[in-house]
C-alpha positions in Angstrom: -12.6 11.6 -22.7 -10.1 10.7 -20.5 -8.4 14.4 -20.5 -11.4 15.8 -18.9 -10.6 13.6 -15.9 -7.6 15.6 -15.2 -8.5 16.8 -11.9 -7.6 13.8 -10.2 -3.9 14.2 -11.1 -3.6 17.9 -11.2 -2.4 18.3 -7.8 0.5 16.1 -8.7 1.0 17.4 -11.9 1.1 21.0 -10.9 3.5 20.4 -8.3 6.0 18.1 -10.8 5.8 21.3 -13.2 6.9 23.4 -10.7 9.9 21.2 -9.8 10.5 21.2 -13.5 10.1 24.9 -13.9 12.1 25.6 -11.0 15.1 22.8 -11.8 15.6 24.2 -15.5 16.2 27.9 -13.7 18.5 26.7 -11.4 20.2 24.3 -14.4 20.6 27.5 -16.3 21.9 29.3 -13.7 24.3 26.6 -12.8 25.1 26.5 -16.5 26.8 29.9 -16.7 29.8 29.0 -14.8 30.6 25.9 -18.4 29.9 29.8 -20.6 33.3 31.7 -18.8 35.3 28.6 -19.7 33.7 27.6 -22.9 31.0 28.7 -25.3 30.8 25.5 -27.6 30.6 23.2 -24.3 28.0 25.9 -22.8 25.5 25.3 -26.1 26.4 21.7 -26.2 24.9 21.0 -22.5 22.0 23.4 -23.2 21.0 21.6 -26.3 21.2 18.4 -24.7 19.5 19.0 -21.6 16.5 21.0 -23.6 16.1 18.9 -26.7 16.7 15.4 -25.2 15.5 15.9 -21.9 13.0 18.7 -21.6 11.7 17.7 -25.2 12.0 15.0 -25.4 10.8 13.9 -22.5 7.5 15.7 -22.7 6.9 14.2 -26.1 7.3 10.7 -25.2 5.7 11.1 -21.7 2.6 12.8 -24.1 2.4 9.6 -25.7 2.5 7.3 -22.8 -0.4 9.1 -21.3 -2.7 7.0 -24.0 -0.9 3.3 -23.8 -3.2 1.2 -21.6 -1.7 -0.3 -18.5 -1.8 -3.9 -20.5 0.7 -3.0 -22.8 3.3 -2.1 -19.7 3.0 -5.7 -18.7 3.5 -7.3 -21.6 6.3 -5.5 -22.8 7.6 -5.5 -18.9 10.5 -8.5 -19.3 11.1 -7.7 -22.7 12.2 -4.5 -21.8 14.0 -5.3 -18.9 16.5 -8.1 -20.9 16.8 -5.3 -23.5 17.9 -3.0 -20.9 20.2 -5.6 -19.0 21.6 -5.6 -22.7 22.3 -1.9 -23.1 23.8 -1.8 -20.0 26.3 -4.8 -20.7 27.0 -2.9 -23.8 29.0 0.0 -22.4 31.9 -2.3 -21.5 32.3 -3.0 -25.0 35.2 -0.8 -26.3 34.2 1.9 -29.0 30.4 1.7 -27.8 30.7 2.8 -24.1 32.1 5.9 -23.1 34.8 6.2 -20.1 34.7 9.2 -18.1 35.3 10.1 -14.6 36.7 6.3 -13.9 33.3 4.7 -14.9 31.6 2.9 -17.7 28.2 4.4 -17.8 27.3 5.8 -21.1 26.7 4.4 -24.9 28.0 6.8 -27.5 25.2 7.1 -29.9 27.0 9.2 -32.6 25.5 12.4 -32.2 25.2 11.9 -28.3 25.6 9.7 -25.2 23.1 7.6 -23.6 22.8 6.4 -20.1 21.2 2.8 -20.2 21.5 2.5 -16.6 18.8 5.1 -16.1 16.4 2.8 -18.3 17.5 -0.2 -16.3 15.9 1.5 -13.4 12.5 2.0 -14.9 12.2 -1.5 -16.3 13.2 -3.1 -13.3 10.2 -1.4 -11.3 8.0 -2.7 -14.5 10.0 -5.8 -14.5 9.0 -6.5 -10.5 5.4 -5.2 -10.9 4.8 -7.5 -13.7 6.5 -10.6 -11.5 4.5 -9.8 -8.1 1.3 -8.8 -8.9 0.2 -11.8 -10.3 1.2 -13.8 -7.3 -1.3 -11.9 -5.1 -4.4 -10.5 -4.5 -5.4 -6.7 -5.2 -3.2 -5.1 -2.7 -6.3 -2.7 -1.7 -8.2 -5.7 -0.2 -6.1 -5.8 2.6 -7.5 -9.1 4.7 -7.1 -11.2 1.8 -4.3 -10.0 0.8 -2.9 -10.5 4.3 -4.5 -14.1 4.3 -3.0 -14.6 0.6 1.1 -13.4 1.5 0.6 -15.6 4.8 -0.2 -18.8 2.7 2.6 -18.2 0.4 5.5 -16.7 2.5 7.8 -18.9 1.5 11.3 -17.6 1.1 11.2 -19.5 -2.7 8.7 -18.0 -4.2 8.9 -14.0 -2.5 12.0 -13.9 -1.1 14.5 -15.6 -3.8 13.3 -13.6 -6.8 13.7 -10.4 -5.1 17.2 -10.9 -4.2 17.9 -12.8 -7.4 16.9 -9.4 -9.5 18.7 -7.1 -6.8 22.0 -9.3 -7.5 21.5 -8.8 -11.6 21.3 -4.8 -11.0 24.3 -4.6 -8.9 26.6 -6.9 -10.7 25.8 -4.1 -13.2 25.7 -1.3 -11.5 28.6 -2.0 -9.7 30.6 -2.9 -12.8 29.6 0.6 -14.3 30.8 2.2 -10.9 27.7 3.5 -9.9 26.5 2.9 -6.5 24.8 5.5 -6.5 21.6 4.4 -9.1 22.0 1.0 -7.3 21.0 2.3 -3.8 17.9 4.1 -5.6 16.8 1.5 -7.5 17.2 -1.2 -4.7 15.4 0.7 -2.2 12.4 1.4 -4.4 12.0 -2.3 -5.0 12.2 -3.1 -1.2 9.8 -0.6 -0.3 7.7 -1.8 -3.3 8.1 -5.7 -2.5 7.2 -4.7 1.7 4.3 -2.6 0.0 3.0 -5.6 -2.3 2.5 -7.7 1.2 6.0 -9.1 2.0 5.9 -10.1 5.6 8.3 -8.1 8.2 10.7 -11.5 9.1 12.6 -10.9 5.0 13.2 -7.4 6.6 15.6 -8.4 8.8 17.4 -11.1 6.2 17.8 -7.8 3.8 19.3 -5.4 6.2 22.0 -8.3 7.3 22.7 -8.7 3.4 22.6 -4.8 2.8 24.7 -4.6 5.9 27.2 -7.6 4.9 27.2 -6.1 1.0 27.9 -2.7 1.9 31.0 -4.1 4.1 32.3 -5.6 1.3 31.8 -2.8 -0.8 33.7 -0.2 1.5 36.8 -2.9 1.3 36.7 -3.5 -2.5 35.9 0.6 -3.1 38.2 3.0 -1.8 36.2 5.5 -2.9 33.5 4.4 -1.3 35.4 4.3 2.3 36.6 7.8 1.7 32.9 9.0 1.7 32.4 7.0 4.7 35.3 8.8 6.4 35.0 11.9 5.0 31.1 11.5 6.2 32.5 11.1 10.1 35.2 13.5 9.7 35.4 16.3 7.2 38.3 17.8 8.3 40.2 14.7 7.1 41.7 15.4 3.7 40.4 19.3 3.0 41.6 19.4 -0.2 40.8 15.9 -1.4 38.1 13.5 -0.4 36.5 16.2 1.7 37.0 18.9 -0.8 33.2 18.3 -2.4 30.9 18.6 0.9 33.5 21.3 2.3 32.7 23.7 -0.6 29.1 22.0 -1.0 28.3 23.9 2.8 30.5 26.5 2.7 27.8 27.7 -0.3 24.8 27.2 1.4 26.5 28.8 4.5 27.2 31.8 2.9 23.3 32.0 1.3 21.8 33.1 4.8 18.0 32.8 4.8 17.1 34.6 1.7 20.5 33.8 -0.6 22.6 36.3 -2.4 20.2 36.4 -5.4 19.2 34.2 -8.9 22.4 33.9 -10.8 24.5 35.4 -8.1 26.6 31.9 -6.5 30.2 32.7 -6.7 30.7 28.6 -5.6 29.8 27.9 -9.3 32.9 29.2 -10.8 35.6 26.7 -9.9 35.0 26.7 -6.2 32.4 24.3 -6.2 33.2 21.1 -8.0 30.1 19.7 -10.1 27.6 22.5 -9.6 25.8 21.2 -12.8 25.6 17.7 -11.2 25.5 16.5 -7.6 26.2 19.7 -6.0 23.6 21.7 -7.9 21.6 21.7 -4.3 24.6 24.4 -3.1 24.3 25.9 -5.6 20.5 26.5 -4.4 21.6 27.4 -1.2 23.6 29.9 -2.4 21.5 31.9 -4.4 17.9 31.0 -2.9 19.0 30.9 0.9 18.0 28.6 3.5 14.0 29.5 2.1 14.8 28.1 -1.0 16.2 25.0 -0.2 13.1 24.3 1.9 11.0 24.7 -0.5 12.4 22.4 -3.2 12.5 19.8 -0.2 8.5 21.0 0.6 7.8 19.8 -3.2 9.4 16.9 -3.5 7.1 16.0 -0.2 4.3 17.2 -2.1 5.5 15.4 -5.1 5.7 12.2 -3.0 2.1 13.0 -1.0 0.1 13.8 -4.2 1.7 10.8 -6.0 0.5 8.3 -3.5 -2.8 9.9 -3.3 -3.6 8.8 -6.4 -3.4 5.4 -5.4 -6.9 5.7 -4.6 -7.9 5.3 -8.2 -6.4 2.6 -8.9 -7.4 -0.6 -9.2 -5.0 -3.1 -11.2 -1.9 -4.3 -8.3 0.5 -4.0 -11.0 -0.6 -0.3 -11.3 0.0 0.4 -8.2 3.1 -0.8 -7.8 4.6 0.7 -11.1 3.4 4.1 -9.0 4.8 3.2 -5.9 8.3 2.3 -7.5 8.5 5.3 -9.9 7.5 7.6 -7.7 9.6 6.4 -3.9 12.5 5.7 -6.8 12.8 9.9 -7.9 12.2 10.8 -4.3 14.6 8.5 -2.7 17.3 10.0 -5.5 15.9 13.7 -4.5 16.4 13.2 -0.7 19.7 11.0 -1.2 21.2 13.8 -3.1 20.1 16.9 -0.6 21.3 14.5 2.2 24.7 13.9 0.9 25.3 17.9 0.1 24.3 19.2 3.6 25.8 15.6 5.2 23.0 14.2 7.1 24.3 10.9 4.4 27.7 9.9 3.3 27.9 12.4 -0.4 26.1 10.2 -3.0 27.1 11.4 -6.1 24.0 11.2 -7.8 21.7 14.0 -9.5 19.0 15.9 -8.4 16.0 14.2 -10.3 14.9 17.3 -12.9 17.5 19.6 -11.8 21.0 18.4 -12.5 22.5 17.2 -15.8 21.7 14.7 -17.5 19.7 14.3 -20.8 18.8 10.6 -20.1 17.8 11.2 -16.2 15.5 13.9 -17.2 14.2 12.1 -20.2 13.4 8.6 -18.5 11.7 10.6 -15.4 9.4 13.1 -17.5 8.8 10.3 -19.7 7.9 8.0 -16.0 5.5 10.8 -15.2 3.5 10.7 -18.6 3.3 6.8 -17.9 1.9 7.2 -14.1 -0.8 9.9 -15.5 -1.7 7.6 -17.3 -2.3 4.9 -15.7 -4.2 6.7 -13.2 -6.3 8.3 -16.1 -7.3 4.6 -17.5 -7.7 3.0 -13.9 -10.1 6.5 -13.1 -12.4 6.0 -16.3 -14.2 3.4 -14.6 -14.7 5.2 -11.2 -16.1 8.9 -12.7 
């Protein structure tokens, strides 16, 4: 049975479970800031996170574990189109939920769903499907380099990537979701170069990225405000820079070992979004420098053990999917952490496996089940 091959991905799976377990404990601690204001809202958030995120994600991930890789290849394009349609539905009054100045959620009646999270996974599958059929298997390096050099035209390689990035940019920017756009764009670009694209394309992507960022800063005042507060945190201390200043205060007050679990003060009214993009600050306050380093180390191990699994993979499609999903999760984690500690401009994205968000948690856990299934199916022929 495939389940007997669990030793292949055991380090990766254990690292994932540790992050998930610690993340849920931190989420519970942060959630008590809501309990002090509304008991009803407390239980609504808790039930959504547990039922939709943890339980729903685990059940779907368990099902995906047994699905063969060929199935994902067959549904890659239809799933991407479906995710695009769902993402456009958020702009329809009555279906879409407008919150915090953004259209990102669909109203399902009993709960809300963020189709942008599904779109990220669907884009990775569609990208992997498209490019996996155009070059030999990546682990045959010499043959891949020869093949890529023969097919390195802009039309066959760069244009499909640029087209997909433009489609994603139109959707995510329309939803005012710049952070997820950065995450999925980064994941696709990493996949693109791992796939075997020539380095000369990197220059075009860099120029296009800088130009797009400049246009975005001019068109979106809140993006410009993030960069201003990044360079000069003293600007607008009660406005644009308030969140990052309070985050740094929370982390600094935690010292080396932290104040202890549940003992954060900043999460009560002082720290904006303690359940969302500022939850890393709560970790720093309650668990100190040691706790933050532990979490960062766990995400690095998550990346390392995830990439180690590639040695068991036969198919180019499966390799690209695993690289895209894992790099996307880790990229999102470090963008969040870097924004909180002011290494990067405040991103505003959630911390994977930790922050509030039933849809994101559901799809992240389900994606891990898919990855483990891809590894298990491929490894059977080598054991």
